[in-house]
C-alpha positions as CSV (number, residue, x, y, z in Angstrom):
1,X,109.9,82.9,-18.7
2,X,108.1,83.9,-15.5
3,X,104.5,82.5,-15.5
4,X,103.0,82.9,-12.0
5,X,99.5,82.0,-13.2
6,X,100.4,78.4,-14.3
7,X,100.0,75.3,-12.3
8,X,102.9,72.8,-12.0
9,X,103.1,70.3,-14.8
10,X,102.4,67.3,-12.5
11,X,98.7,68.4,-12.3
12,X,98.2,68.0,-16.1
13,X,97.4,64.3,-16.0
14,X,94.8,64.6,-13.2
15,X,93.3,67.6,-15.2
16,X,92.9,65.4,-18.2
17,X,91.2,62.7,-16.2
18,X,88.8,65.2,-14.6
19,X,88.1,66.8,-17.9
20,X,87.4,63.5,-19.7
21,X,85.1,62.3,-16.9
22,X,83.2,65.6,-17.1
23,X,83.0,65.5,-20.9
24,X,81.8,61.8,-21.0
25,X,79.3,62.3,-18.2
26,X,78.1,65.6,-19.6
27,X,77.6,64.0,-23.0
28,X,75.7,61.1,-21.5
29,X,73.5,63.4,-19.4
30,X,72.8,65.6,-22.5
31,X,71.8,62.7,-24.8
32,X,69.8,60.6,-22.2
33,X,68.3,63.4,-20.0
34,X,69.7,61.4,-17.1
35,X,68.4,62.4,-13.7
36,X,69.5,60.5,-10.6
37,X,67.5,60.2,-7.4
38,X,70.7,59.1,-5.7
39,X,72.2,62.6,-6.2
40,X,69.1,64.6,-5.5
41,X,69.9,66.7,-2.4
42,X,68.8,69.9,-0.8
43,X,70.8,72.8,-2.2
44,X,70.8,76.6,-1.7
45,X,69.7,78.6,-4.7
46,X,69.8,82.2,-5.4
47,X,67.0,82.1,-8.1
48,X,64.8,79.1,-7.9
49,X,62.2,79.8,-10.6
50,X,62.5,79.5,-14.3
51,X,61.0,82.9,-14.8
52,X,63.9,85.3,-14.1
53,X,62.0,88.5,-14.8
54,X,58.7,87.4,-13.1
55,X,57.9,89.5,-10.1
56,X,56.7,86.5,-8.2
57,X,60.1,84.7,-8.4
58,X,61.6,83.3,-5.3
59,X,65.1,84.1,-4.3
60,X,67.5,82.7,-1.7
61,X,65.9,79.5,-0.7
62,X,66.6,75.8,-0.2
63,X,65.3,73.4,-2.9
64,X,65.7,69.7,-3.8
65,X,67.7,69.2,-7.0
66,X,69.7,66.5,-8.8
67,X,73.3,67.7,-8.9
68,X,74.5,65.3,-11.5
69,X,74.6,67.9,-14.3
70,X,76.3,70.4,-12.0
71,X,79.0,67.9,-11.1
72,X,79.6,67.2,-14.8
73,X,79.8,70.9,-15.6
74,X,82.2,71.6,-12.7
75,X,84.4,68.6,-13.8
76,X,84.6,70.1,-17.3
77,X,85.5,73.6,-16.0
78,X,88.0,72.4,-13.3
79,X,89.6,69.8,-15.5
80,X,89.8,72.2,-18.4
81,X,91.4,74.9,-16.3
82,X,94.0,72.4,-14.9
83,X,94.8,71.1,-18.4
84,X,94.8,74.5,-20.1
85,X,96.8,76.3,-17.4
86,X,99.4,73.7,-16.3
87,X,103.0,74.2,-17.3
88,X,104.5,72.2,-20.0
89,X,107.6,70.1,-19.2
90,X,109.6,72.8,-21.0
91,X,108.0,76.1,-20.6
92,X,109.9,78.5,-22.8
93,X,109.0,81.7,-24.7
94,X,107.8,79.7,-27.7
95,X,105.3,77.8,-25.5
96,X,104.2,81.1,-23.9
97,X,103.6,82.5,-27.4
98,X,101.6,79.4,-28.5
99,X,99.6,79.6,-25.3
100,X,98.8,83.3,-25.8
101,X,98.0,83.0,-29.5
102,X,95.8,80.0,-28.8
103,X,93.9,81.9,-26.1
104,X,93.3,84.9,-28.3
105,X,92.3,82.6,-31.2
106,X,89.9,80.6,-28.9
107,X,88.1,83.8,-27.7
108,X,87.8,85.3,-31.2
109,X,86.6,81.9,-32.7
110,X,84.1,81.5,-29.8
111,X,82.5,84.9,-30.3
112,X,82.3,84.4,-34.1
113,X,80.4,81.1,-33.4
114,X,78.3,82.9,-30.9
115,X,77.5,85.8,-33.3
116,X,76.5,83.3,-36.0
117,X,74.3,81.5,-33.4
118,X,72.6,84.8,-32.5
119,X,71.9,85.4,-36.2
120,X,70.8,81.9,-37.3
121,X,69.5,79.9,-34.2
122,X,66.3,80.7,-32.3
123,X,64.1,79.6,-29.5
124,X,65.2,76.8,-27.1
125,X,67.9,75.6,-29.5
126,X,69.6,79.0,-28.8
127,X,69.5,78.3,-25.1
128,X,71.2,74.9,-25.7
129,X,74.0,76.6,-27.5
130,X,74.4,79.1,-24.7
131,X,74.9,76.2,-22.3
132,X,77.6,74.8,-24.5
133,X,79.1,78.3,-24.8
134,X,80.0,78.1,-21.1
135,X,82.7,75.5,-22.0
136,X,83.7,76.3,-25.5
137,X,86.3,79.1,-24.9
138,X,88.3,76.7,-22.6
139,X,87.8,73.7,-24.9
140,X,88.7,75.7,-28.1
141,X,91.9,76.9,-26.3
142,X,92.9,73.4,-25.2
143,X,92.3,72.0,-28.6
144,X,94.1,74.8,-30.4
145,X,97.1,74.9,-28.0
146,X,97.7,71.2,-28.2
147,X,97.2,71.1,-32.0
148,X,99.8,73.9,-32.4
149,X,102.2,72.2,-30.0
150,X,101.8,68.8,-31.7
151,X,102.2,70.4,-35.2
152,X,105.4,72.2,-34.0
153,X,106.8,69.0,-32.6
154,X,106.2,67.0,-35.8
155,X,107.9,69.8,-37.9
156,X,110.9,69.6,-35.6
157,X,111.3,65.8,-36.2
C-alpha cells in the first residue's frame, strides 16, 4: 500500500511524548491560568487587539506576550500529527482502511459536537469550546484509530 503522506514509524514514540507534554501542560495552563514571566517575550502579531472588528484595531506590530500557551498548543498539534500520521509497523490495506474510517468518523463526530455546541452553549463558554475545537478532530482521530486497532488485535488473539 503506497502512503506517501505518512511519516516513518520510528517517529511515533517521539510524537507521543510531544503530544503528552502538550496535553499535560495545556491542561495545567487551562485549570490554573498559568502565566510565566520567564517566557514573556516580544512577538510579532498580525492582530494585537481583542476587538477584531473594531476600526481602531492595530495590525502588524510587535507586542510582549507569554508564549507558554502557544507552546502547549503547538506541542499538541505537532505531537498529534506525528502520532496520527506515522506508519504502523505493519502498514497494510486493513490499517489504511482503519485510518481512513477513523479520520472520517472523527470529522463527522467533531462537527456533530460543534453543532450541538452552537445550539446549546453561549457567551464566553462557547469561545472556550472553540479553543478546544482546534485540537478535537486530531485527538478524536487518534483515539478512534488506536481503539479500532486495539479492538482488532484483541479479536485476533
